[in-house]
C-alpha positions in Angstrom: -3.9 2.5 0.5 -5.7 5.3 -1.3 -5.3 8.8 -0.1 -7.5 10.4 2.6 -11.0 9.5 4.0 -9.5 6.4 5.8 -11.6 4.6 8.3 -11.8 1.1 9.8 -14.6 -0.4 7.6 -15.1 -4.1 7.2 -13.8 -5.3 3.8 -15.8 -8.2 2.5 -13.2 -9.4 0.0 -10.4 -9.8 2.6 -9.0 -13.2 3.1 -7.2 -14.1 6.4 -5.3 -17.4 6.8 -5.2 -18.3 10.5 -3.0 -21.1 11.8 -2.9 -22.2 15.4 0.9 -22.8 15.2 1.7 -19.6 13.4 4.6 -17.5 14.4 5.2 -14.8 11.7 2.5 -12.7 10.0 3.1 -11.9 6.4 2.2 -8.4 5.2 -0.4 -7.9 2.5 1.3 -5.2 0.4 -1.6 -4.1 -1.8 -4.7 -4.3 0.4 -8.1 -3.0 -0.6 -8.7 0.6 0.8 -10.4 0.9 4.1 -12.5 3.9 3.1 -16.2 4.4 3.9 -18.5 5.1 0.9 -22.0 6.3 1.8 -23.6 5.9 -1.6 -24.6 2.4 -2.7 -22.8 0.6 -5.5 -26.0 0.5 -7.5 -26.5 4.3 -7.2 -23.0 5.0 -8.2 -23.1 2.6 -11.2 -26.3 4.3 -12.4 -24.7 7.7 -12.3 -21.7 6.4 -14.2 -23.9 4.7 -16.8 -25.7 8.0 -17.6 -22.3 9.7 -18.0 -21.8 11.6 -14.8 -18.9 14.0 -14.9 -18.6 14.1 -11.1 -15.1 12.8 -10.1 -16.5 11.7 -6.7 -18.7 9.1 -8.4 -15.6 7.4 -10.0 -13.5 7.7 -6.9 -16.2 6.0 -4.8 -16.8 3.4 -7.4 -13.0 2.6 -7.4 -13.2 2.1 -3.6 -16.2 -0.2 -3.7 -14.9 -2.2 -6.7 -11.5 -2.6 -5.0 -13.1 -3.8 -1.7 -14.9 -6.5 -3.7 -11.8 -7.5 -5.6 -13.2 -6.3 -8.9 -9.9 -5.0 -10.2 -10.8 -4.6 -13.9 -13.6 -2.2 -13.0 -11.3 -0.5 -10.5 -8.8 0.2 -13.2 -11.5 1.6 -15.6 -13.1 3.9 -13.1 -9.8 5.1 -11.7 -8.7 5.9 -15.3 -12.0 7.8 -15.8 -11.3 9.7 -12.5 -7.9 10.7 -13.9 -9.5 11.9 -17.1 -11.9 14.1 -15.2 -9.5 15.3 -12.5 -5.9 14.9 -13.7 -4.5 16.4 -10.4 -6.4 13.9 -8.1 -3.8 11.5 -6.7 -6.5 8.9 -5.9 -7.0 8.2 -9.6 -3.3 7.3 -10.0 -3.1 5.3 -6.8 -6.3 3.4 -7.6 -5.3 2.5 -11.1 -1.7 1.5 -10.0 -3.2 -0.9 -7.3 -5.6 -2.3 -9.9 -2.8 -3.1 -12.4 -0.8 -4.9 -9.7 -3.7 -7.1 -8.9 -4.3 -7.6 -12.6 -0.7 -8.9 -12.8 0.7 -6.1 -14.8 3.1 -4.2 -12.5 4.8 -2.5 -15.4 1.5 -0.7 -16.2 1.3 0.2 -12.5 4.7 1.8 -12.7 3.7 3.7 -15.9 0.7 5.1 -14.0 2.8 6.2 -11.1 5.3 7.9 -13.4 2.5 9.8 -15.2 1.2 11.0 -11.9 4.7 12.1 -10.8 5.0 14.1 -14.0 1.6 15.8 -13.6 1.2 16.4 -9.9 2.7 19.3 -8.0 1.5 18.7 -4.4 4.6 17.4 -2.5 2.7 15.1 -0.2 0.8 13.5 -3.1 4.0 13.1 -5.0 5.5 11.4 -2.0 2.6 8.9 -2.0 3.2 8.2 -5.7 6.9 7.6 -5.1 6.1 5.3 -2.2 3.6 3.3 -4.3 6.2 3.2 -7.1 8.6 1.7 -4.6 6.1 -0.9 -3.5 5.6 -2.0 -7.1 9.3 -2.2 -7.7 9.7 -4.4 -4.6 6.8 -6.5 -5.8 8.9 -7.1 -9.0 12.0 -7.8 -7.0 10.1 -10.4 -4.9 9.1 -12.2 -8.0 12.2 -11.9 -10.2 15.0 -11.6 -7.5 16.7 -8.9 -9.5 18.9 -6.4 -7.5 18.0 -3.7 -10.0 14.4 -3.6 -8.7 15.5 -3.6 -5.1 17.8 -0.7 -5.7 15.2 1.2 -7.7 12.6 0.6 -5.0 15.0 2.0 -2.4 15.5 5.1 -4.5 11.8 5.6 -4.9 11.2 5.5 -1.1 14.1 8.0 -0.6 12.5 10.3 -3.1 9.2 10.1 -1.3 10.9 11.1 2.0 12.8 13.9 0.4 9.4 15.4 -0.6 7.5 14.5 2.7 9.4 13.1 5.6 6.3 11.9 7.4 5.4 9.3 4.7 5.3 6.4 7.1 5.0 3.7 4.4 8.1 5.0 2.7 10.0 4.4 6.0 8.4 1.0 6.0 9.6 0.5 2.5 13.2 1.2 3.5 12.9 -1.2 6.4 11.7 -3.8 3.9 14.7 -3.2 1.6 17.1 -3.4 4.6 15.5 -6.6 5.8 16.0 -8.3 2.4 19.7 -7.2 2.7 19.8 -8.7 6.2 20.8 -5.3 7.7 19.1 -5.5 11.0 20.3 -2.2 12.4 19.0 -0.3 9.4 15.7 -2.3 9.5 15.3 -1.4 13.2 16.1 2.3 12.5 13.6 2.7 9.6 10.9 0.8 11.5 11.2 3.1 14.4 11.1 6.1 12.1 7.9 4.8 10.5 6.3 4.4 14.0 7.3 8.0 14.9 5.3 9.4 12.0 2.5 6.7 11.7 -1.0 8.0 11.7 -3.0 4.8 11.0 -3.3 1.4 12.5 -1.9 -0.2 9.3 1.2 2.0 9.4 1.8 1.2 13.1 1.3 -2.6 12.4 3.9 -2.6 9.6 6.3 -0.6 11.8 5.9 -3.2 14.6 6.3 -6.0 12.0 9.7 -4.7 10.9 10.9 -4.3 14.5 10.1 -8.0 14.6 12.1 -8.6 11.4 15.1 -6.7 12.8 14.9 -8.8 16.0 14.6 -11.9 13.9 17.7 -11.0 11.9 19.8 -10.5 15.0 18.4 -13.8 16.5 16.5 -12.0 19.3 13.7 -14.0 20.9 11.6 -10.7 21.1 10.8 -11.0 17.4 7.7 -13.0 18.1 6.4 -10.4 20.6 6.8 -7.7 17.9 5.0 -9.9 15.3 2.1 -10.4 17.8 1.9 -6.7 18.4 1.7 -6.0 14.7 -1.1 -8.6 14.3 -3.1 -7.1 17.2 -2.7 -3.6 15.9 -4.2 -4.3 12.5 -4.9 -8.0 11.7 -6.3 -7.2 8.2 -2.8 -6.2 7.1 -1.5 -9.8 7.4 -1.8 -13.4 6.4 -0.3 -16.0 8.7 2.6 -18.2 7.7 2.8 -21.8 9.1 6.1 -23.1 10.4 
């Protein structure tokens, strides 16, 4: 999720898989940003074509391209935003998301690291560390290397050292703990995420990991938590058949 200006806008490129016999929702870890852009895509593209040096043009283009699943364009305009405004965290977040969707998570990590070196705002740095953690867990999910899991945990903890109210970093720690089958820690981190959550997506993921903790301890309440997560923010999930 990109920083700030978050609203509940319909995202045309979102795909939901609904199954009547579903029991567990599966989180979508790199969703398009739910941010309202008032200028049309055509207007913004014309401004970019004539060489606008307004960072807002490229930020808004990155949002619209991401919402349409046009990740190559998202990467290019996010990079341009970083050139124009090196201290704007949205350029780094947008480009990192784009590289993950373009199946190049190592470039996403490099963008996060560059932002971490450049930025000074603690909250923005926390968002970058949290995103770095998400990319590392993305790599762990695909390569099953404990190195990525441990590095992801470290990134989330660094985010929380900078800004304890980073709800998605608490979610990240819950995710790490659930992979390790540590239900008490999963439950604890999920509750911390809910304590500081500000958005429906953050609350949905907190409820989801309360469900995972219950599932790990073989508690029948897991399904109730999963349903609550899905009701809170359905766009955050796909549905897994059993």
